[in-house]
C-alpha positions in Angstrom: -3.1 -32.6 0.3 -1.4 -33.8 3.5 -0.5 -31.1 6.0 2.9 -32.9 6.4 3.9 -31.6 3.0 3.9 -28.1 4.3 7.0 -27.0 6.2 6.2 -24.2 8.6 9.2 -22.2 9.5 10.2 -20.8 12.9 10.6 -17.3 11.4 7.9 -15.0 12.9 7.6 -11.3 12.5 5.8 -9.7 15.4 4.5 -6.1 15.5 7.0 -3.9 17.2 5.5 -1.0 19.2 8.9 0.7 19.5 9.0 1.5 15.8 7.5 4.9 15.8 6.9 7.5 13.0 7.0 11.2 13.3 3.7 12.6 12.2 1.9 16.0 12.2 -0.3 16.6 15.1 -3.3 18.2 13.5 -5.4 20.4 15.8 -9.1 20.4 15.2 -9.7 24.1 14.7 -7.6 27.2 14.0 -8.5 29.1 17.2 -6.9 26.4 19.3 -3.7 26.5 17.1 -3.6 30.3 17.4 -4.0 30.0 21.2 -1.2 27.4 21.5 1.2 29.5 19.4 0.4 32.5 21.6 1.2 30.4 24.8 4.5 29.2 23.4 5.4 32.7 22.1 4.8 34.1 25.6 7.4 31.8 27.1 10.8 33.3 28.1 13.8 32.2 26.0 15.1 30.5 29.1 12.0 28.4 29.4 12.0 27.7 25.6 15.6 26.5 25.9 14.8 24.2 28.8 11.7 22.7 27.2 13.4 22.1 23.9 16.4 20.4 25.6 13.9 18.0 27.2 12.2 17.3 23.9 15.5 16.6 22.2 16.7 14.4 25.1 13.4 12.4 25.1 13.0 12.1 21.3 16.2 13.0 19.5 17.7 9.5 19.3 14.3 7.9 18.3 14.2 9.7 14.9 16.5 10.6 12.0 16.8 14.4 11.4 14.1 15.3 13.9 15.1 19.0 13.8 14.3 19.1 10.1 10.8 17.7 10.7 10.1 20.2 13.5 11.1 23.1 11.3 8.7 21.9 8.6 6.0 21.7 11.2 6.7 25.3 12.3 6.6 26.4 8.7 3.1 24.9 8.4 1.8 26.7 11.6 3.6 30.0 11.0 0.3 31.6 9.8 -1.1 31.0 13.3 1.4 33.3 14.9 -0.1 36.7 15.8 3.2 38.6 15.9 5.5 40.1 13.4 8.5 39.3 15.4 10.6 36.5 14.0 10.9 33.7 16.7 14.3 32.3 17.7 15.5 29.1 16.1 14.8 27.3 19.4 11.3 28.7 19.7 10.6 27.6 16.1 11.7 24.0 16.9 9.6 24.0 20.1 6.5 25.3 18.3 7.1 22.5 15.7 7.2 20.0 18.6 3.8 21.1 19.9 2.4 20.3 16.5 4.0 16.9 16.1 3.6 13.4 17.7 4.9 9.9 17.4 2.8 7.2 15.8 3.4 3.6 16.5 2.6 2.2 13.1 2.9 -1.5 14.1 1.2 -1.2 17.5 -1.7 -3.5 16.7 -0.5 -5.8 13.9 2.1 -6.6 11.2 0.5 -8.9 8.7 -0.7 -9.7 5.1 2.7 -9.9 3.5 3.7 -10.1 -0.2 7.2 -11.1 -1.4 9.2 -10.2 -4.5 12.8 -10.7 -5.6 15.1 -7.8 -4.6 16.5 -5.7 -7.4 20.0 -6.2 -5.8 21.3 -9.7 -5.8 25.0 -8.9 -5.2 27.2 -10.1 -2.4 25.2 -13.2 -1.6 26.3 -16.8 -0.8 26.1 -19.1 -3.8 22.5 -20.3 -4.5 20.9 -17.6 -2.4 18.1 -15.1 -3.3 17.6 -11.7 -1.7 13.9 -10.7 -1.4 11.7 -7.7 -0.4 8.8 -8.4 1.9 6.0 -5.8 2.1 3.7 -5.9 5.1 0.6 -4.2 6.3 1.3 -2.4 9.6 -1.7 -1.3 11.7 -1.6 1.1 14.5 -3.7 3.5 16.5 -7.2 4.1 15.1 -6.8 0.9 12.9 -4.9 3.0 10.3 -2.9 0.8 8.0 0.3 1.6 6.2 2.9 -0.3 4.1 6.2 -1.2 5.6 9.0 -3.3 4.4 11.6 -5.9 5.4 14.5 -7.5 3.5 15.9 -11.0 3.7 17.3 -13.9 1.8 16.8 -17.6 1.0 19.9 -19.7 1.1 20.7 -22.6 -1.1 18.8 -25.0 1.2 15.7 -22.8 1.3 16.2 -21.5 4.8 14.8 -18.0 5.4 16.7 -15.2 7.1 15.1 -11.8 7.8 17.4 -8.8 8.2 16.8 -7.0 11.5 15.2 -3.6 10.8 16.6 -0.4 12.2 14.6 1.4 14.9 13.9 4.3 12.6 10.8 4.9 10.4 10.6 7.5 7.7 8.0 8.9 5.4 8.9 9.9 1.9 8.9 13.4 0.5 6.1 14.2 -1.9 7.5 14.9 -5.4 6.7 18.6 -6.1 5.0 19.6 -9.3 3.9 16.2 -10.3 3.0 16.3 -14.0 -0.4 15.1 -15.3 -1.1 14.1 -18.9 -4.2 15.9 -20.1 -5.4 13.0 -22.3 -5.0 10.5 -19.5 -6.6 12.8 -16.9 -9.5 13.6 -19.2 -10.1 9.8 -19.6 -10.1 9.5 -15.8 -12.7 12.3 -15.6 -14.9 10.4 -18.0 -14.6 7.2 -16.0 -15.5 9.1 -12.8 -18.6 10.7 -14.4 -17.0 14.1 -14.1 -16.7 15.0 -17.8 -19.0 17.9 -18.5 -18.9 21.5 -19.6 -17.3 22.6 -16.3 -14.4 20.1 -16.5 -13.9 20.8 -20.2 -13.4 24.5 -19.5 -11.0 23.6 -16.7 -8.9 21.5 -19.1 -9.2 23.8 -22.1 -6.6 26.3 -20.8 -4.1 23.7 -19.6 -1.3 22.3 -21.7 -0.8 18.7 -22.8 0.7 18.2 -19.4 0.1 20.3 -16.2 0.8 20.4 -12.5 -1.5 20.4 -9.5 -1.1 24.1 -8.8 -1.9 24.8 -12.5 -5.0 22.6 -12.3 -6.1 24.3 -9.0 -5.7 27.7 -10.6 -7.8 26.7 -13.6 -10.5 25.2 -11.4 -10.7 28.4 -9.4 -10.7 30.6 -12.5 -13.5 28.4 -14.1 -15.6 28.6 -10.9 -15.3 32.4 -11.1 -15.9 32.6 -14.8 -19.0 30.5 -14.7 -20.1 32.0 -11.4 -20.5 28.4 -10.3 -21.6 29.0 -6.8 -24.2 26.2 -6.7 -23.4 23.1 -4.6 -23.2 20.8 -7.6 -20.5 22.8 -9.3 -18.6 23.2 -6.1 -18.7 19.5 -5.5 -17.5 18.9 -9.1 -14.5 21.2 -8.5 -13.6 19.4 -5.3 -13.8 16.0 -7.0 -11.6 17.1 -9.9 -8.9 18.2 -7.4 -9.4 15.1 -5.3 -8.8 12.9 -8.4 -5.6 14.7 -9.1 -4.4 14.5 -5.5 -5.0 10.8 -5.5 -2.4 10.5 -8.3 0.9 11.5 -6.8 4.5 10.6 -6.5 6.8 10.2 -3.5 10.6 9.8 -3.1 12.7 8.4 -0.2 16.2 9.6 0.4 18.7 7.2 -1.2 20.6 6.8 2.1 17.6 5.3 3.9 17.3 1.5 4.6 14.4 -0.2 3.0 13.1 -1.3 6.4 12.9 2.3 7.4 10.6 3.4 4.6 6.9 3.7 5.3 4.1 4.4 2.9 1.6 6.1 5.2 -1.9 7.3 4.1 -1.8 10.7 2.4 -4.9 11.3 0.3 -8.6 11.5 1.5 -9.4 8.2 -0.1 -6.6 6.6 2.0 -7.3 8.4 5.2 -8.1 5.3 7.2 -5.6 3.0 5.5 -3.4 1.6 2.7 -4.4 -2.0 3.0 -3.2 -5.4 1.6 -0.6 -4.4 -1.0 0.0 -7.2 -3.5 3.4 -6.5 -5.0 4.6 -8.2 -8.2 7.7 -8.0 -10.3 6.3 -7.2 -13.8 8.2 -8.2 -16.9 7.7 -5.7 -19.6 7.7 -6.6 -23.3 10.9 -4.6 -23.9 12.8 -6.7 -21.4 12.7 -4.2 -18.5 11.1 -4.9 -15.2 8.9 -2.8 -12.9 7.4 -3.5 -9.5 3.7 -2.9 -9.3 1.2 -3.3 -6.4 -2.5 -3.2 -6.1 -3.8 -2.1 -2.7 -7.1 -1.1 -1.1 -7.6 2.5 -0.2 -10.0 3.0 2.8 -11.4 6.3 4.0 -13.4 4.8 6.9 -16.5 4.2 4.8 -15.6 3.2 1.3 -13.0 0.8 -0.1 -11.4 1.4 -3.4 -8.7 -0.7 -5.3 -5.7 1.4 -6.3 -2.3 1.0 -7.8 1.4 1.6 -7.0 4.3 1.7 -9.4 8.0 1.7 -8.4 11.3 0.9 -10.2 13.4 0.7 -7.1 11.4 1.1 -3.9 12.7 4.6 -3.5 10.4 6.4 -6.0 6.7 5.4 -5.8 3.8 6.5 -8.0 0.3 6.2 -6.5 -2.3 5.9 -9.3 -6.1 5.6 -9.3 -7.6 2.6 -11.0 -10.6 3.3 -13.2 -13.5 1.6 -14.8 -16.5 -0.5 -13.8 -14.4 -3.5 -13.0 -12.5 -1.6 -10.2 -14.6 -2.7 -7.3 -14.2 -4.4 -3.9 -10.9 -5.8 -2.8 -8.2 -8.3 -3.8 -7.2 -7.3 -7.3 -4.0 -9.1 -8.4 -2.0 -8.3 -11.5 -0.4 -11.1 -13.6 3.4 -10.7 -13.8 3.4 -10.1 -17.6 1.0 -9.5 -20.4 -1.0 -12.4 -21.6 -1.7 -12.5 -25.3 -0.7 -8.9 -25.7 -2.9 -7.6 -22.9 -2.6 -6.9 -19.2 -4.4 -9.4 -17.0 -5.8 -9.2 -13.5 -7.7 -11.2 -11.0 -10.5 -9.6 -9.0 -13.3 -10.3 -6.5 -15.9 -7.8 -7.6 -18.9 -9.4 -5.8 -17.2 -10.4 -2.5 -17.8 -14.1 -3.2 -16.3 -15.3 -6.6 -13.1 -14.8 -8.5 -13.1 -13.0 -11.9 -10.6 -12.5 -14.7 -10.0 -9.1 -16.3 -8.1 -8.0 -19.4 -7.1 -4.4 -20.4 -5.0 -2.6 -22.9 -4.1 0.0 -20.2 -2.9 -0.7 -16.7 -5.1 2.1 -15.2 -8.4 1.2 -16.8 -10.4 -2.0 -16.3 -13.9 -2.4 -17.8 -14.9 -6.0 -18.3 -14.9 -9.1 -16.1 -15.4 -12.8 -16.7 -16.4 -15.2 -14.0 -13.4 -17.5 -13.3 -14.1 -19.5 -10.2 -16.9 -20.0 -7.6 -16.7 -21.5 -4.1 -17.0 -25.2 -4.4 -15.6 -26.9 -1.3 -17.0 -26.5 2.3 -13.9 -24.6 3.5 -14.5 -21.8 0.9 -18.4 -21.7 0.7 -18.6 -18.2 2.1 -16.0 -16.5 0.0 -13.2 -17.2 -2.5 -10.3 -14.9 -3.3 -6.7 -14.8 -4.4 -3.7 -14.6 -2.1 -1.5 -12.6 -4.5 -0.5 -12.4 -8.1 -0.5 -15.6 -10.2 2.9 -17.4 -10.4 4.0 -18.7 -13.8 5.1 -22.3 -13.9 5.7 -24.8 -16.7 2.3 -26.4 -15.9 0.3 -23.1 -15.9 -0.4 -20.1 -13.8 -0.4 -21.1 -10.1 -2.7 -19.0 -8.0 -2.8 -19.2 -4.2 -6.3 -18.6 -3.0 -8.1 -17.9 0.2 -11.4 -19.5 1.2 -13.7 -18.6 4.0 -15.7 -21.4 5.7 -17.5 -22.2 9.0 -16.9 -19.8 11.8 -15.4 -17.4 9.3 -12.2 -19.4 9.2 -9.8 -18.4 6.5 -7.6 -21.0 4.8 -5.1 -20.9 2.0 -5.6 -23.1 -1.1 -4.5 -23.1 -4.7 -5.6 -23.6 -8.3 -4.0 -23.7 -11.7 -4.9 -21.7 -14.9 -3.9 -22.5 -18.4 -0.8 -20.5 -19.5 -2.2 -19.4 -22.8 -5.8 -18.9 -21.8 -6.0 -18.1 -18.0 -9.8 -18.1 -18.1 -9.5 -21.9 -18.2 -9.1 -23.5 -14.7 -7.1 -26.7 -15.3 -6.5 -27.8 -11.7 -7.7 -27.1 -8.1 -7.0 -28.3 -4.6 -9.9 -30.0 -2.9 -8.3 -29.3 0.6 -6.5 -26.2 1.8 -2.7 -26.0 1.8 -2.6 -24.1 5.1 -5.2 -24.0 7.8 -4.8 -21.9 11.0 -3.3 -24.3 13.6 -3.4 -23.8 17.4 -0.4 -21.4 17.3 -1.9 -19.3 14.5 -5.6 -18.9 15.4 -5.3 -16.3 18.1 -4.9 -12.7 17.1 -6.5 -9.4 16.1 -8.9 -11.4 13.9 -8.9 -15.0 15.0 -8.8 -18.1 12.8 -7.3 -16.5 9.8 -4.3 -17.3 7.6 -3.8 -15.0 4.7 -1.2 -14.0 2.1 -0.8 -11.2 -0.4 1.9 -12.8 -2.6 4.2 -15.8 -2.7 7.5 -16.6 -4.5 8.6 -19.6 -6.6 12.3 -20.4 -6.3 13.3 -23.3 -8.5 10.7 -25.9 -7.6 10.2 -24.6 -4.1 7.2 -22.5 -3.2 7.8 -19.8 -0.5 4.6 -18.6 1.2 4.7 -15.7 3.6 1.4 -15.5 5.5 -0.4 -13.7 8.3 -1.5 -15.4 11.5 -4.9 -14.1 12.5 -4.2 -10.5 11.3 -1.5 -10.1 14.0 1.9 -11.4 13.0 3.6 -12.9 9.9 5.3 -16.2 9.3 6.4 -18.4 6.4 5.8 -21.8 5.0 7.6 -23.7 2.2 6.6 -26.7 0.1 7.6 -28.4 -3.2 5.8 -27.1 -6.2 5.5 -30.6 -7.6 3.6 -31.7 -4.5 1.0 -28.9 -5.1 0.6 -29.8 -8.7 0.3 -33.5 -8.1 -2.5 -33.0 -5.5 -4.7 -30.9 -7.9 -7.9 -32.3 -9.4 
């Protein structure tokens, strides 16, 4: 396919170091925290007032409701105070400031985008489409989080990105998240944790339960069984870790979408929430839900996981289970196929596989779909987001890795009724990194986590060498015509 068919836009999203997030500053051991609290407690009220004024002058206009955050941080470190005297409000805020810091979430990169239609299409010029762009933001320590932008396509296919505000906010964790016993028990089986210990833990719980109730039952079972051996203690930790990995968060309704940040929270995510592939899923009852697969990374292990949201305000983080849940790059089809959920995956780090399931959270079997065939993809073949339904079939944008570990974006076509049948494939890439795109955090890479079809025009957001993000557009008919 001729490169001239691709129209690269001049829209580029660069990482912005000024977008900082308030984060807890976690000290490494309690004695140091106790000593720091003692030092701040020993300050005079006059010194406290002066220091707090300086903090508020330096940081107050960089964050929304900074005092609320500092109070929450004080509440967390209150047990480290070695005095019964209640601190003044200013001293509480100052103590909170000593246990807080700013994190520049985009300091290193803003890349690997996916794009979905916005749920609000009101007040737009005729022929326009509003969209949501998810991005992988990477900062200090190579920790990745999910951030968002909004924008719209006009009737001529031009792309406008709305300028984000300077503020960044994390959501509040939904308290007392409820777990379904039957579903949790199935997850325990999938994790190899179903035994006499876990059965006794669940036995006293109702059909649904909260994390505090589960924690109480785990502690009671440990005590009842006198399970002091390392194996039982490890099982108890894994049961609680599984529950903690399934959680819900909520952003305040008055926040802008560009201000919302999904930052790693659980142990499995501790080093990053990577490469979210968002898709607008069409349910059989006519409703729609946004889902995303992503890669949780703890610094050693990678694990595909799942996000569900109806509105980009309330998010559910869900563990994926089953032997097919391996490696990276799982991408959900935007509707059921022949009555079952369908997903693409790359379980062996080289080839593409098809998966079907009756339940979104459990994936057991795989079927080889596509192997690397052309020189530009000999090393590795993967998807660049969820399949896109067209009248000709399921269009899948792919990535291939070739000589010098160069990543390119290609495409192939699957049968609409039987997506295990490959009915078309591009011999040459759609997008290769050009001279303006090959320098970055990881050079010689173009990569996407999800594109959008609007009419007969394909909109491809893609990362430039794991550093910044841009867009390309091209006619769908040109892609289909070039397929073998």
